[in-house]
gemmi code that builds the backbone of each chain (N, CA, C; Angstrom):
import gemmi

chains = {
    "A": [
        ("UNK", (-12.049, 112.579, 68.293), (-11.674, 112.472, 69.700), (-12.524, 113.429, 70.524)),
        ("UNK", (-13.195, 112.901, 71.543), (-14.070, 113.725, 72.360), (-13.513, 113.932, 73.764)),
        ("UNK", (-13.734, 115.129, 74.282), (-13.448, 115.446, 75.666), (-14.770, 115.810, 76.348)),
        ("UNK", (-14.707, 115.997, 77.644), (-15.891, 116.387, 78.421), (-15.584, 117.718, 79.088)),
        ("UNK", (-16.492, 118.658, 79.024), (-16.296, 119.929, 79.726), (-17.386, 120.110, 80.773)),
        ("UNK", (-17.037, 120.741, 81.876), (-18.013, 121.024, 82.928), (-17.547, 122.225, 83.740)),
        ("UNK", (-18.464, 122.956, 84.365), (-18.067, 124.116, 85.171), (-17.414, 123.640, 86.465)),
        ("UNK", (-16.336, 124.327, 86.871), (-15.695, 123.928, 88.124), (-16.004, 124.915, 89.253)),
        ("UNK", (-15.578, 124.588, 90.441), (-15.921, 125.391, 91.621), (-15.197, 126.730, 91.661)),
        ("UNK", (-14.197, 126.901, 90.793), (-13.469, 128.167, 90.765), (-14.101, 129.168, 89.797)),
        ("UNK", (-15.216, 128.770, 89.197), (-15.881, 129.657, 88.252), (-15.412, 129.477, 86.824)),
        ("UNK", (-14.477, 128.595, 86.614), (-13.968, 128.337, 85.269), (-14.588, 127.077, 84.690)),
        ("UNK", (-13.896, 126.529, 83.713), (-14.370, 125.311, 83.076), (-13.266, 124.254, 83.131)),
        ("UNK", (-13.653, 123.050, 83.487), (-12.721, 121.930, 83.493), (-12.896, 121.119, 82.215)),
        ("UNK", (-11.774, 120.621, 81.723), (-11.796, 119.779, 80.522), (-11.340, 118.391, 80.927)),
        ("UNK", (-12.225, 117.436, 80.815), (-11.930, 116.067, 81.238), (-11.357, 115.292, 80.054)),
        ("UNK", (-10.122, 114.853, 80.219), (-9.451, 114.125, 79.145), (-9.452, 112.642, 79.487)),
        ("UNK", (-10.115, 111.811, 78.714), (-10.146, 110.373, 79.028), (-8.803, 109.722, 78.723)),
        ("UNK", (-8.435, 108.752, 79.528), (-7.179, 108.044, 79.266), (-7.414, 106.987, 78.194)),
        ("UNK", (-6.395, 106.711, 77.385), (-6.519, 105.636, 76.384), (-6.902, 104.306, 77.020)),
        ("UNK", (-6.367, 104.031, 78.221), (-6.701, 102.756, 78.870), (-8.180, 102.682, 79.222)),
        ("UNK", (-8.756, 103.811, 79.641), (-10.179, 103.812, 79.996), (-11.043, 103.638, 78.751)),
        ("UNK", (-10.609, 104.247, 77.657), (-11.403, 104.166, 76.428), (-11.416, 102.768, 75.826)),
        ("UNK", (-10.513, 101.903, 76.304), (-10.530, 100.516, 75.825), (-11.744, 99.758, 76.355)),
        ("UNK", (-12.272, 100.211, 77.508), (-13.377, 99.466, 78.123), (-14.598, 100.319, 78.432)),
        ("UNK", (-14.462, 101.647, 78.310), (-15.570, 102.530, 78.661), (-15.841, 103.503, 77.532)),
        ("UNK", (-17.083, 103.965, 77.439), (-17.416, 105.023, 76.492), (-17.150, 106.374, 77.140)),
        ("UNK", (-17.082, 107.404, 76.323), (-16.869, 108.754, 76.858), (-18.045, 109.134, 77.774)),
        ("UNK", (-19.225, 108.650, 77.451), (-20.386, 108.934, 78.305), (-20.214, 108.282, 79.680)),
        ("UNK", (-19.717, 107.063, 79.697), (-19.512, 106.368, 80.970), (-18.419, 107.049, 81.794)),
        ("UNK", (-17.379, 107.504, 81.126), (-16.300, 108.201, 81.834), (-16.813, 109.513, 82.409)),
        ("UNK", (-17.608, 110.217, 81.628), (-18.176, 111.479, 82.115), (-19.069, 111.234, 83.327)),
        ("UNK", (-19.899, 110.214, 83.248), (-20.802, 109.913, 84.357), (-20.032, 109.559, 85.625)),
        ("UNK", (-18.871, 108.935, 85.448), (-18.070, 108.524, 86.602), (-17.240, 109.663, 87.179)),
        ("UNK", (-16.634, 110.483, 86.313), (-15.598, 111.413, 86.774), (-16.028, 112.876, 86.878)),
        ("UNK", (-17.121, 113.263, 86.251), (-17.603, 114.633, 86.454), (-18.191, 114.703, 87.864)),
        ("UNK", (-17.777, 115.709, 88.640), (-18.286, 115.804, 90.012), (-19.816, 115.772, 90.059)),
        ("UNK", (-20.319, 115.118, 91.080), (-21.765, 114.944, 91.210), (-22.483, 116.294, 91.185)),
        ("UNK", (-23.551, 116.354, 90.435), (-24.362, 117.558, 90.374), (-23.933, 118.572, 89.327)),
        ("UNK", (-22.770, 118.352, 88.715), (-22.292, 119.302, 87.707), (-22.863, 118.941, 86.332)),
        ("UNK", (-23.331, 119.947, 85.592), (-23.713, 119.663, 84.201), (-22.453, 119.433, 83.378)),
        ("UNK", (-22.583, 118.739, 82.287), (-21.405, 118.544, 81.430), (-21.827, 118.419, 79.980)),
        ("UNK", (-20.857, 118.627, 79.111), (-21.089, 118.448, 77.674), (-19.922, 117.673, 77.086)),
        ("UNK", (-20.218, 116.833, 76.127), (-19.173, 116.106, 75.400), (-18.905, 116.861, 74.106)),
        ("UNK", (-17.648, 117.236, 73.916), (-17.302, 118.064, 72.759), (-16.139, 117.440, 72.003)),
        ("UNK", (-16.023, 117.795, 70.740), (-14.871, 117.354, 69.963), (-13.653, 118.179, 70.378)),
        ("UNK", (-12.504, 117.549, 70.377), (-11.285, 118.239, 70.818), (-11.025, 119.483, 69.981)),
        ("UNK", (-11.463, 119.478, 68.733), (-11.234, 120.635, 67.864), (-12.053, 121.848, 68.291)),
        ("UNK", (-13.061, 121.621, 69.137), (-13.886, 122.731, 69.619), (-13.264, 123.442, 70.811)),
        ("UNK", (-12.186, 122.895, 71.343), (-11.530, 123.498, 72.507), (-10.373, 124.365, 72.031)),
        ("UNK", (-10.319, 125.608, 72.491), (-9.239, 126.500, 72.038), (-7.865, 125.913, 72.319)),
        ("UNK", (-6.948, 126.120, 71.402), (-5.581, 125.646, 71.624), (-4.715, 126.712, 72.286)),
        ("UNK", (-5.146, 127.968, 72.205), (-4.405, 129.061, 72.845), (-4.804, 129.123, 74.318)),
        ("UNK", (-3.846, 128.827, 75.188), (-4.151, 128.764, 76.628), (-3.724, 130.042, 77.358)),
        ("UNK", (-3.467, 131.096, 76.613), (-2.974, 132.335, 77.236), (-3.902, 132.801, 78.352)),
        ("UNK", (-5.185, 132.747, 78.118), (-6.149, 133.179, 79.131), (-6.979, 131.988, 79.613)),
        ("UNK", (-6.310, 130.874, 79.838), (-7.008, 129.636, 80.196), (-7.937, 129.802, 81.394)),
        ("UNK", (-7.506, 130.541, 82.407), (-8.323, 130.648, 83.612), (-9.547, 131.545, 83.433)),
        ("UNK", (-9.638, 132.217, 82.291), (-10.802, 133.067, 82.025), (-11.881, 132.325, 81.242)),
        ("UNK", (-11.592, 131.105, 80.841), (-12.588, 130.342, 80.093), (-13.808, 130.081, 80.977)),
        ("UNK", (-14.981, 130.132, 80.371), (-16.219, 129.911, 81.110), (-17.053, 128.836, 80.427)),
        ("UNK", (-17.860, 128.178, 81.217), (-18.763, 127.149, 80.714), (-20.094, 127.800, 80.376)),
        ("UNK", (-20.613, 127.549, 79.181), (-21.945, 128.050, 78.846), (-22.812, 126.862, 78.492)),
        ("UNK", (-24.006, 126.860, 79.055), (-24.916, 125.728, 78.865), (-25.435, 125.708, 77.436)),
    ],
    "B": [
        ("UNK", (6.229, 61.490, 107.427), (5.247, 62.408, 106.827), (4.521, 61.683, 105.692)),
        ("UNK", (3.213, 61.747, 105.762), (2.403, 61.104, 104.730), (2.042, 62.112, 103.647)),
        ("UNK", (2.261, 61.762, 102.434), (1.854, 62.599, 101.311), (0.576, 62.016, 100.731)),
        ("UNK", (-0.446, 62.884, 100.634), (-1.726, 62.438, 100.117), (-1.919, 62.958, 98.700)),
        ("UNK", (-2.237, 62.078, 97.808), (-2.526, 62.483, 96.432), (-3.886, 61.914, 96.067)),
        ("UNK", (-4.849, 62.806, 95.831), (-6.144, 62.336, 95.370), (-6.815, 63.420, 94.526)),
        ("UNK", (-7.964, 63.092, 94.011), (-8.644, 64.007, 93.097), (-9.336, 65.158, 93.770)),
        ("UNK", (-9.372, 65.182, 95.101), (-10.049, 66.268, 95.811), (-9.068, 67.327, 96.305)),
        ("UNK", (-8.015, 66.894, 96.977), (-7.067, 67.843, 97.572), (-5.815, 68.005, 96.744)),
        ("UNK", (-5.661, 67.229, 95.699), (-4.429, 67.279, 94.916), (-3.301, 66.651, 95.707)),
        ("UNK", (-2.152, 67.336, 95.747), (-1.011, 66.851, 96.524), (-0.996, 67.610, 97.845)),
        ("UNK", (-1.067, 66.926, 98.968), (-1.153, 67.579, 100.268), (-0.352, 66.812, 101.305)),
        ("UNK", (-0.019, 67.530, 102.390), (0.572, 66.850, 103.528), (1.989, 67.242, 103.857)),
        ("UNK", (2.701, 67.955, 102.969), (4.086, 68.335, 103.243), (4.227, 69.856, 103.170)),
        ("UNK", (4.712, 70.490, 104.258), (4.913, 71.940, 104.275), (6.245, 72.332, 103.650)),
        ("UNK", (7.253, 71.537, 103.849), (8.580, 71.847, 103.331), (9.244, 72.972, 104.103)),
        ("UNK", (10.366, 73.409, 103.574), (11.120, 74.488, 104.209), (11.892, 75.218, 103.122)),
        ("UNK", (12.572, 76.285, 103.521), (13.373, 77.014, 102.540), (14.481, 76.126, 101.975)),
        ("UNK", (15.048, 75.284, 102.827), (16.138, 74.409, 102.396), (15.626, 73.239, 101.563)),
        ("UNK", (14.430, 72.781, 101.911), (13.838, 71.647, 101.205), (12.373, 71.943, 100.920)),
        ("UNK", (12.095, 72.685, 99.867), (10.708, 73.075, 99.587), (9.816, 71.879, 99.283)),
        ("UNK", (8.531, 72.067, 99.564), (7.567, 70.988, 99.364), (7.354, 70.684, 97.889)),
        ("UNK", (7.427, 71.737, 97.074), (7.291, 71.551, 95.631), (8.607, 71.966, 94.994)),
        ("UNK", (9.252, 71.055, 94.341), (10.565, 71.323, 93.761), (10.764, 70.527, 92.485)),
        ("UNK", (11.708, 70.977, 91.707), (12.070, 70.248, 90.494), (13.328, 69.443, 90.735)),
        ("UNK", (14.195, 69.400, 89.734), (15.440, 68.665, 89.897), (16.369, 69.361, 90.882)),
        ("UNK", (16.230, 70.682, 90.996), (17.013, 71.464, 91.947), (16.287, 71.399, 93.297)),
        ("UNK", (16.811, 70.694, 94.240), (16.065, 70.360, 95.454), (15.995, 71.482, 96.486)),
        ("UNK", (16.745, 72.559, 96.313), (16.648, 73.662, 97.278), (15.986, 74.896, 96.661)),
        ("UNK", (15.249, 74.693, 95.581), (14.517, 75.775, 94.922), (13.088, 75.309, 94.665)),
        ("UNK", (12.119, 76.104, 95.121), (10.734, 75.703, 94.921), (9.800, 76.450, 95.843)),
        ("UNK", (8.658, 75.816, 96.167), (7.611, 76.442, 96.977), (7.439, 75.664, 98.281)),
        ("UNK", (7.209, 76.404, 99.374), (6.941, 75.753, 100.655), (5.903, 76.537, 101.432)),
        ("UNK", (5.484, 75.986, 102.561), (4.378, 76.556, 103.337), (4.851, 76.741, 104.781)),
        ("UNK", (5.445, 77.908, 105.100), (6.124, 78.091, 106.381), (5.194, 78.302, 107.564)),
        ("UNK", (3.941, 78.691, 107.331), (2.996, 78.948, 108.421), (1.587, 78.811, 107.876)),
        ("UNK", (0.607, 78.887, 108.769), (-0.780, 78.783, 108.329), (-1.116, 79.903, 107.343)),
        ("UNK", (-1.843, 79.577, 106.325), (-2.300, 80.564, 105.333), (-1.149, 81.339, 104.695)),
        ("UNK", (-0.026, 80.709, 104.555), (1.162, 81.377, 104.030), (1.825, 80.521, 102.963)),
        ("UNK", (2.206, 81.179, 101.875), (2.907, 80.510, 100.783), (4.246, 81.214, 100.581)),
        ("UNK", (5.302, 80.439, 100.421), (6.629, 81.044, 100.243), (7.379, 80.335, 99.129)),
        ("UNK", (8.374, 81.063, 98.607), (9.198, 80.536, 97.533), (10.671, 80.666, 97.927)),
        ("UNK", (11.452, 79.710, 97.518), (12.856, 79.691, 97.895), (13.742, 79.455, 96.684)),
        ("UNK", (14.941, 80.055, 96.733), (15.964, 79.815, 95.721), (17.269, 79.501, 96.434)),
        ("UNK", (17.915, 78.458, 96.030), (19.198, 78.045, 96.639), (19.087, 77.941, 98.149)),
        ("UNK", (17.922, 77.522, 98.625), (17.748, 77.309, 100.056), (17.435, 78.563, 100.851)),
        ("UNK", (17.251, 79.704, 100.174), (16.949, 80.958, 100.862), (15.598, 81.489, 100.389)),
        ("UNK", (14.736, 81.830, 101.358), (13.424, 82.356, 100.986), (13.577, 83.668, 100.234)),
        ("UNK", (12.873, 83.792, 99.113), (12.969, 85.005, 98.296), (11.629, 85.708, 98.116)),
        ("UNK", (10.497, 85.006, 98.377), (9.189, 85.633, 98.197), (8.154, 84.932, 99.065)),
        ("UNK", (7.179, 85.711, 99.561), (6.158, 85.136, 100.437), (4.837, 85.876, 100.251)),
        ("UNK", (3.730, 85.138, 100.332), (2.397, 85.704, 100.476), (1.961, 85.358, 101.888)),
        ("UNK", (1.905, 86.385, 102.764), (1.617, 86.079, 104.161), (0.120, 85.895, 104.394)),
        ("UNK", (-0.239, 85.642, 105.640), (-1.635, 85.310, 105.957), (-2.580, 86.496, 105.787)),
        ("UNK", (-2.029, 87.701, 105.605), (-2.862, 88.888, 105.344), (-2.858, 89.263, 103.868)),
        ("UNK", (-2.359, 88.349, 103.045), (-2.283, 88.550, 101.597), (-1.292, 89.626, 101.192)),
        ("UNK", (-0.360, 89.950, 102.073), (0.717, 90.870, 101.707), (1.755, 90.130, 100.871)),
        ("UNK", (2.149, 90.737, 99.766), (3.210, 90.166, 98.943), (4.550, 90.679, 99.457)),
        ("UNK", (5.413, 89.754, 99.824), (6.730, 90.121, 100.330), (7.781, 89.483, 99.431)),
        ("UNK", (8.823, 90.241, 99.144), (9.888, 89.649, 98.352), (11.213, 90.342, 98.625)),
        ("UNK", (12.274, 89.671, 98.220), (13.616, 90.219, 98.327), (14.117, 90.484, 96.918)),
        ("UNK", (13.996, 91.731, 96.500), (14.463, 92.092, 95.165), (15.631, 93.054, 95.331)),
        ("UNK", (16.637, 92.567, 96.053), (17.776, 93.415, 96.354), (17.609, 94.174, 97.651)),
        ("UNK", (16.472, 93.927, 98.370), (16.248, 94.604, 99.652), (17.228, 94.107, 100.717)),
        ("UNK", (17.637, 92.856, 100.574), (18.479, 92.242, 101.588), (17.714, 91.278, 102.458)),
        ("UNK", (16.401, 91.353, 102.430), (15.569, 90.407, 103.163), (14.196, 90.410, 102.518)),
        ("UNK", (13.374, 89.459, 102.903), (12.017, 89.404, 102.381), (11.166, 90.424, 103.136)),
        ("UNK", (10.650, 91.408, 102.445), (9.862, 92.468, 103.075), (8.645, 92.770, 102.213)),
        ("UNK", (7.606, 93.313, 102.852), (6.377, 93.631, 102.138), (6.634, 94.704, 101.090)),
        ("UNK", (6.114, 94.484, 99.902), (6.222, 95.457, 98.818), (4.918, 96.244, 98.741)),
        ("UNK", (5.019, 97.548, 98.650), (3.838, 98.401, 98.569), (3.703, 98.902, 97.144)),
        ("UNK", (2.677, 98.473, 96.494), (2.565, 98.721, 95.073), (2.038, 100.093, 94.719)),
        ("UNK", (2.359, 100.505, 93.507), (1.799, 101.726, 92.949), (0.368, 101.413, 92.516)),
        ("UNK", (-0.599, 102.105, 93.092), (-2.010, 101.801, 92.831), (-2.569, 102.559, 91.634)),
        ("UNK", (-1.885, 103.634, 91.269), (-2.305, 104.394, 90.087), (-1.144, 105.256, 89.629)),
        ("UNK", (-1.067, 105.502, 88.337), (-0.020, 106.387, 87.817), (-0.471, 106.988, 86.496)),
        ("UNK", (0.079, 108.152, 86.192), (-0.232, 108.785, 84.912), (0.908, 109.715, 84.519)),
        ("UNK", (1.180, 109.771, 83.237), (2.132, 110.697, 82.640), (1.339, 111.490, 81.612)),
        ("UNK", (1.208, 112.798, 81.829), (0.389, 113.569, 80.903), (1.042, 114.893, 80.521)),
        ("UNK", (0.492, 115.481, 79.460), (0.978, 116.752, 78.919), (0.154, 117.872, 79.528)),
        ("UNK", (0.807, 118.760, 80.252), (0.083, 119.844, 80.905), (-0.404, 120.920, 79.973)),
        ("UNK", (0.052, 120.882, 78.724), (-0.433, 121.883, 77.780), (-1.654, 121.353, 77.025)),
        ("UNK", (-2.114, 120.224, 77.432), (-3.322, 119.527, 77.013), (-3.874, 119.777, 75.627)),
        ("UNK", (-4.623, 120.845, 75.457), (-5.535, 120.926, 74.323), (-4.873, 120.973, 72.957)),
        ("UNK", (-3.579, 121.173, 72.936), (-2.915, 121.202, 71.640), (-2.484, 119.808, 71.203)),
        ("UNK", (-2.605, 118.828, 72.106), (-2.033, 117.518, 71.815), (-3.069, 116.446, 71.513)),
        ("UNK", (-4.344, 116.793, 71.625), (-5.379, 115.824, 71.308), (-5.228, 114.535, 72.081)),
        ("UNK", (-5.288, 113.413, 71.384), (-5.307, 112.106, 72.029), (-4.036, 111.828, 72.806)),
        ("UNK", (-2.958, 112.509, 72.468), (-1.671, 112.254, 73.118), (-1.542, 112.945, 74.465)),
        ("UNK", (-2.570, 113.634, 74.895), (-2.495, 114.368, 76.151), (-2.047, 113.463, 77.286)),
        ("UNK", (-2.671, 112.289, 77.421), (-2.251, 111.315, 78.424), (-1.350, 110.315, 77.712)),
        ("UNK", (-0.069, 110.334, 78.055), (0.899, 109.488, 77.351), (0.802, 108.037, 77.802)),
        ("UNK", (0.558, 107.856, 79.095), (0.448, 106.510, 79.634), (-0.173, 106.579, 81.005)),
        ("UNK", (-0.804, 105.495, 81.429), (-1.451, 105.506, 82.737), (-1.754, 104.093, 83.188)),
        ("UNK", (-2.039, 103.990, 84.475), (-2.522, 102.740, 85.048), (-3.537, 103.076, 86.126)),
        ("UNK", (-4.704, 102.497, 86.044), (-5.790, 102.756, 86.988), (-6.208, 104.223, 87.006)),
        ("UNK", (-6.133, 104.876, 85.861), (-6.577, 106.269, 85.744), (-7.600, 106.349, 84.618)),
        ("UNK", (-8.787, 106.821, 84.950), (-9.840, 106.949, 83.943), (-9.678, 108.217, 83.124)),
        ("UNK", (-9.297, 109.303, 83.825), (-9.217, 110.581, 83.126), (-8.400, 111.569, 83.934)),
        ("UNK", (-7.981, 112.631, 83.241), (-7.352, 113.782, 83.901), (-8.176, 115.005, 83.521)),
        ("UNK", (-8.614, 115.738, 84.527), (-9.377, 116.958, 84.255), (-8.441, 118.159, 84.313)),
        ("UNK", (-8.435, 118.937, 83.245), (-7.688, 120.198, 83.185), (-8.611, 121.270, 83.754)),
        ("UNK", (-8.300, 121.754, 84.969), (-9.180, 122.717, 85.636), (-8.780, 124.168, 85.385)),
        ("UNK", (-7.620, 124.355, 84.800), (-7.108, 125.695, 84.586), (-5.608, 125.597, 84.431)),
        ("UNK", (-4.940, 126.730, 84.352), (-3.494, 126.710, 84.147), (-2.786, 126.001, 85.297)),
        ("UNK", (-2.106, 124.909, 84.978), (-1.334, 124.166, 85.979), (-2.163, 123.453, 87.022)),
        ("UNK", (-3.463, 123.283, 86.790), (-4.385, 122.728, 87.803), (-5.085, 121.508, 87.205)),
        ("UNK", (-4.873, 120.331, 87.797), (-5.391, 119.091, 87.221), (-5.981, 118.177, 88.297)),
        ("UNK", (-7.004, 117.428, 87.912), (-7.564, 116.403, 88.781), (-7.354, 115.046, 88.120)),
        ("UNK", (-6.703, 114.133, 88.830), (-6.483, 112.777, 88.334), (-7.572, 111.883, 88.928)),
        ("UNK", (-8.352, 111.230, 88.072), (-9.458, 110.370, 88.510), (-9.058, 108.897, 88.392)),
        ("UNK", (-9.265, 108.156, 89.479), (-8.868, 106.750, 89.510), (-9.960, 105.846, 88.936)),
        ("UNK", (-9.553, 104.789, 88.278), (-10.521, 103.820, 87.760), (-11.104, 103.000, 88.911)),
        ("UNK", (-10.212, 102.384, 89.675), (-10.636, 101.658, 90.877), (-10.263, 102.502, 92.085)),
        ("UNK", (-11.222, 102.773, 92.935), (-11.009, 103.671, 94.067), (-9.978, 103.116, 95.043)),
        ("UNK", (-9.307, 104.018, 95.739), (-8.377, 103.617, 96.792), (-9.173, 103.102, 98.000)),
        ("UNK", (-8.552, 102.267, 98.839), (-9.277, 101.744, 99.995), (-9.622, 102.829, 101.010)),
        ("UNK", (-8.821, 103.899, 101.035), (-9.114, 105.067, 101.866), (-8.342, 106.248, 101.279)),
        ("UNK", (-8.432, 107.390, 101.928), (-7.779, 108.588, 101.391), (-6.419, 108.847, 102.032)),
        ("UNK", (-5.868, 107.853, 102.698), (-4.577, 108.026, 103.374), (-3.402, 107.538, 102.532)),
        ("UNK", (-3.520, 107.706, 101.252), (-2.471, 107.246, 100.347), (-1.388, 108.310, 100.177)),
        ("UNK", (-0.311, 107.906, 99.526), (0.826, 108.798, 99.290), (0.804, 109.240, 97.824)),
        ("UNK", (0.899, 110.528, 97.595), (0.899, 111.080, 96.242), (2.313, 111.527, 95.897)),
        ("UNK", (2.844, 111.023, 94.805), (4.163, 111.424, 94.333), (3.989, 112.183, 93.022)),
        ("UNK", (4.468, 113.411, 92.980), (4.313, 114.244, 91.793), (5.681, 114.703, 91.290)),
        ("UNK", (5.896, 114.586, 90.008), (7.080, 115.177, 89.391), (6.633, 115.877, 88.118)),
        ("UNK", (7.265, 116.976, 87.811), (6.854, 117.712, 86.621), (8.005, 118.476, 86.014)),
        ("UNK", (7.806, 118.815, 84.754), (8.795, 119.611, 84.049), (8.484, 121.081, 84.281)),
        ("UNK", (9.481, 121.847, 84.610), (9.264, 123.278, 84.752), (8.868, 123.849, 83.398)),
        ("UNK", (7.864, 124.700, 83.396), (7.463, 125.325, 82.142), (8.389, 126.488, 81.837)),
        ("UNK", (8.287, 126.976, 80.625), (9.130, 128.103, 80.244), (8.885, 129.297, 81.157)),
        ("UNK", (7.624, 129.433, 81.582), (7.285, 130.577, 82.416), (7.956, 130.503, 83.777)),
        ("UNK", (8.288, 129.269, 84.197), (8.857, 129.122, 85.529), (10.361, 128.865, 85.477)),
        ("UNK", (10.944, 129.033, 84.301), (12.350, 128.688, 84.141), (13.252, 129.504, 85.058)),
        ("UNK", (12.843, 130.693, 85.376), (13.676, 131.533, 86.236), (13.133, 131.600, 87.657)),
        ("UNK", (12.147, 130.769, 87.956), (11.568, 130.760, 89.293), (11.533, 129.329, 89.818)),
        ("UNK", (11.485, 129.191, 91.116), (11.281, 127.883, 91.702), (9.851, 127.448, 91.417)),
        ("UNK", (9.666, 126.216, 91.000), (8.319, 125.720, 90.746), (8.066, 124.489, 91.601)),
        ("UNK", (6.825, 124.304, 91.949), (6.421, 123.175, 92.770), (5.228, 122.514, 92.120)),
        ("UNK", (5.276, 121.192, 91.989), (4.135, 120.434, 91.466), (3.698, 119.482, 92.567)),
        ("UNK", (2.502, 119.668, 93.065), (2.058, 118.830, 94.172), (0.571, 118.936, 94.409)),
        ("UNK", (0.137, 118.450, 95.562), (-1.286, 118.470, 95.914), (-1.749, 119.917, 96.040)),
        ("UNK", (-2.906, 120.223, 95.492), (-3.407, 121.592, 95.492), (-3.722, 122.056, 96.904)),
        ("UNK", (-3.273, 123.256, 97.199), (-3.543, 123.856, 98.496), (-5.051, 123.942, 98.734)),
        ("UNK", (-5.490, 123.454, 99.885), (-6.904, 123.527, 100.230), (-7.739, 122.380, 99.701)),
        ("UNK", (-7.159, 121.545, 98.848), (-7.930, 120.417, 98.325), (-7.898, 119.261, 99.318)),
        ("UNK", (-8.745, 118.291, 99.114), (-8.833, 117.124, 99.993), (-8.616, 115.862, 99.178)),
        ("UNK", (-7.747, 114.990, 99.660), (-7.586, 113.700, 98.990), (-8.878, 112.910, 99.144)),
        ("UNK", (-9.328, 112.289, 98.079), (-10.499, 111.426, 98.156), (-10.115, 110.040, 97.632)),
        ("UNK", (-10.973, 109.090, 97.845), (-10.677, 107.731, 97.392), (-10.738, 107.616, 95.868)),
        ("UNK", (-11.318, 108.618, 95.213), (-11.525, 108.517, 93.768), (-10.693, 109.486, 92.938)),
        ("UNK", (-10.066, 110.479, 93.576), (-9.311, 111.445, 92.785), (-8.359, 112.248, 93.652)),
        ("UNK", (-7.410, 112.918, 92.959), (-6.494, 113.840, 93.644), (-6.321, 115.063, 92.755)),
        ("UNK", (-6.326, 116.235, 93.374), (-6.178, 117.499, 92.661), (-4.735, 117.979, 92.820)),
        ("UNK", (-4.023, 118.129, 91.712), (-2.616, 118.537, 91.751), (-2.434, 119.826, 90.959)),
        ("UNK", (-1.409, 120.603, 91.349), (-1.152, 121.873, 90.663), (0.346, 122.101, 90.540)),
        ("UNK", (0.709, 122.868, 89.537), (2.058, 123.419, 89.508), (1.949, 124.895, 89.808)),
        ("UNK", (2.750, 125.336, 90.748), (2.756, 126.747, 91.097), (4.176, 127.276, 91.003)),
        ("UNK", (4.288, 128.569, 90.813), (5.602, 129.196, 90.725), (5.616, 130.470, 91.550)),
        ("UNK", (6.774, 130.948, 91.842), (6.985, 132.272, 92.435), (6.009, 132.587, 93.563)),
        ("UNK", (6.117, 131.825, 94.634), (5.311, 132.137, 95.800), (4.043, 131.339, 95.916)),
        ("UNK", (3.744, 130.542, 94.931), (2.649, 129.601, 95.074), (1.307, 130.077, 94.595)),
        ("UNK", (1.211, 131.235, 94.007), (-0.106, 131.699, 93.600), (-0.299, 131.662, 92.089)),
        ("UNK", (0.771, 131.545, 91.338), (0.651, 131.604, 89.887), (0.819, 130.225, 89.276)),
        ("UNK", (-0.174, 129.765, 88.551), (-0.079, 128.469, 87.914), (0.733, 128.546, 86.646)),
        ("UNK", (1.201, 127.394, 86.201), (1.910, 127.334, 84.929), (1.652, 125.970, 84.314)),
        ("UNK", (1.856, 125.852, 83.030), (1.659, 124.585, 82.328), (3.014, 123.999, 81.943)),
        ("UNK", (3.182, 122.713, 82.133), (4.391, 122.025, 81.708), (4.048, 120.920, 80.736)),
        ("UNK", (5.017, 120.483, 79.993), (4.784, 119.438, 79.000), (4.741, 118.054, 79.642)),
        ("UNK", (5.535, 117.889, 80.720), (5.577, 116.573, 81.369), (5.127, 116.676, 82.825)),
        ("UNK", (4.072, 115.945, 83.161), (3.644, 115.801, 84.549), (3.454, 114.311, 84.826)),
        ("UNK", (3.965, 113.869, 85.964), (3.826, 112.470, 86.360), (3.278, 112.413, 87.783)),
        ("UNK", (2.261, 111.593, 87.980), (1.654, 111.419, 89.297), (1.571, 109.923, 89.583)),
        ("UNK", (1.998, 109.515, 90.771), (1.903, 108.108, 91.175), (1.301, 108.038, 92.568)),
        ("UNK", (0.471, 107.040, 92.773), (-0.231, 106.875, 94.043), (0.219, 105.566, 94.683)),
        ("UNK", (0.671, 105.645, 95.922), (1.081, 104.456, 96.672), (0.203, 104.318, 97.915)),
        ("UNK", (-0.099, 103.052, 98.260), (-0.905, 102.815, 99.468), (-0.550, 101.455, 100.023)),
    ],
}
model = gemmi.Model(1)
for chain_id, residues in chains.items():
    chain = gemmi.Chain(chain_id)
    for i, (resn, *xyz) in enumerate(residues, 1):
        res = gemmi.Residue()
        res.name, res.seqid = resn, gemmi.SeqId(i, " ")
        for name, pos in zip(("N", "CA", "C"), xyz):
            atom = gemmi.Atom()
            atom.name, atom.element = name, gemmi.Element(name[0])
            atom.pos, atom.b_iso = gemmi.Position(*pos), 0.0
            res.add_atom(atom)
        chain.add_residue(res)
    model.add_chain(chain)
structure = gemmi.Structure()
structure.add_model(model)
structure.setup_entities()
């Protein structure tokens, strides 16, 4: 299962979670191209690569 | 009244009424009729119950007491605000939603599959209070300072004065226009 991550305007990182309905007709790449804000870099990552501990969620940063 | 039946127009020539619809079965006061130009209506027991008016508005009486325009939900989603621990189950169900972006604690962007006709839609948000907010008033709604767009809406849950985000297990967002 893949998610998309990208830097947000608050200095943190956003995690884009695709809906099951979208995945029936679109690829994760197509969803990223559509829903990541224009001009933002993004990466497609496996869900296991995203920390499960959200204690310091707002301190997470995007690294290229 | 002349009824025309041919291979080009099909059956044409009778508008009917609620009491005597133009298209009916054995029950003569139940069926379809054409009450005005560019308008299709349906009747049951001689009373109009549904109509598609000339502006393509769907109107029906589903306990309203009269035939009135129905305003549909254009998008909806039920998701888990604690996201990353739930994997594929993060979004439990949705309609016209491509994705939900987790922007931070209690901060989410819902992205629509098909864009809204404009940004003047109504956003309905309901959420489960998180454990952190159990002793405080919590609010789940449109993010302060954000702008509704035709393609997405930014929603947040805040507690205790509106500055502290929190995560809940159940968040529901519905868009009406």
